[in-house]
C-alpha positions in Angstrom: -46.6 -42.1 97.0 -45.8 -40.7 93.6 -45.0 -42.5 90.7 -41.4 -42.9 90.9 -41.5 -44.7 94.2 -44.2 -46.5 93.4 -42.6 -48.4 90.5 -39.6 -48.3 92.7 -41.4 -50.7 95.7 -43.3 -52.3 93.2 -39.9 -53.9 91.3 -38.2 -54.4 95.1 -41.1 -56.9 96.3 -40.0 -59.6 93.5 -37.1 -61.8 93.5 -33.9 -59.6 93.0 -31.5 -60.7 90.5 -28.6 -61.3 93.0 -26.5 -59.9 96.2 -23.3 -59.2 96.5 -21.5 -57.7 99.9 -23.0 -54.8 100.7 -26.3 -54.9 98.0 -29.1 -56.6 97.2 -30.1 -56.0 93.3 -33.5 -55.8 91.8 -34.6 -55.5 87.8 -37.3 -52.2 87.8 -39.3 -50.9 85.0 -36.9 -47.6 85.3 -33.5 -49.4 85.4 -31.4 -51.7 88.1 -32.0 -51.0 91.3 -29.2 -51.8 94.6 -30.9 -51.9 97.8 -27.5 -51.1 100.3 -27.9 -54.1 103.1 -25.5 -52.0 105.5 -27.0 -49.4 108.4 -23.8 -47.9 108.7 -23.5 -44.4 106.4 -19.5 -44.5 106.9 -19.0 -47.8 104.7 -17.1 -47.5 102.1 -17.8 -49.9 98.8 -18.3 -49.7 95.2 -21.3 -50.7 93.7 -20.2 -50.5 90.3 -17.6 -53.0 91.0 -19.7 -55.4 93.3 -22.4 -54.7 90.0 -19.3 -56.6 87.7 -19.4 -59.8 89.6 -23.3 -60.3 88.8 -22.3 -59.6 85.3 -23.8 -56.5 85.5 -21.7 -53.7 83.9 -23.2 -50.1 84.8 -20.3 -47.9 84.3 -21.9 -46.1 81.8 -24.8 -45.7 83.2 -26.5 -42.8 85.6 -27.2 -43.0 89.6 -29.4 -42.0 91.5 -29.7 -42.3 95.6 -33.1 -42.8 96.6 -34.4 -43.4 100.4 -37.7 -45.7 100.5 -38.6 -46.9 103.7 -35.5 -45.9 105.2 -33.4 -48.0 102.3 -31.0 -46.4 101.6 -31.5 -47.5 97.4 -29.1 -46.8 94.4 -31.0 -46.6 91.1 -29.1 -46.8 87.9 -30.6 -46.1 84.5 -29.7 -45.2 81.0 
């Protein structure tokens, strides 16, 4: 496993900082990770809006989609 995925996986073993309608949110050493809790790929959602519910302003952050252990993870970083 590459170091990038290792860091993400280790962070997901920690307690989440919050939960919104479609995501469970974690702090990682790289940025903020949003783990999608929906299986249906056709679901329409707005992770930036959901982050604001948790007082996280991610509107200016870069976003990368990662698939790890069959989970869709959105990684927000500067």
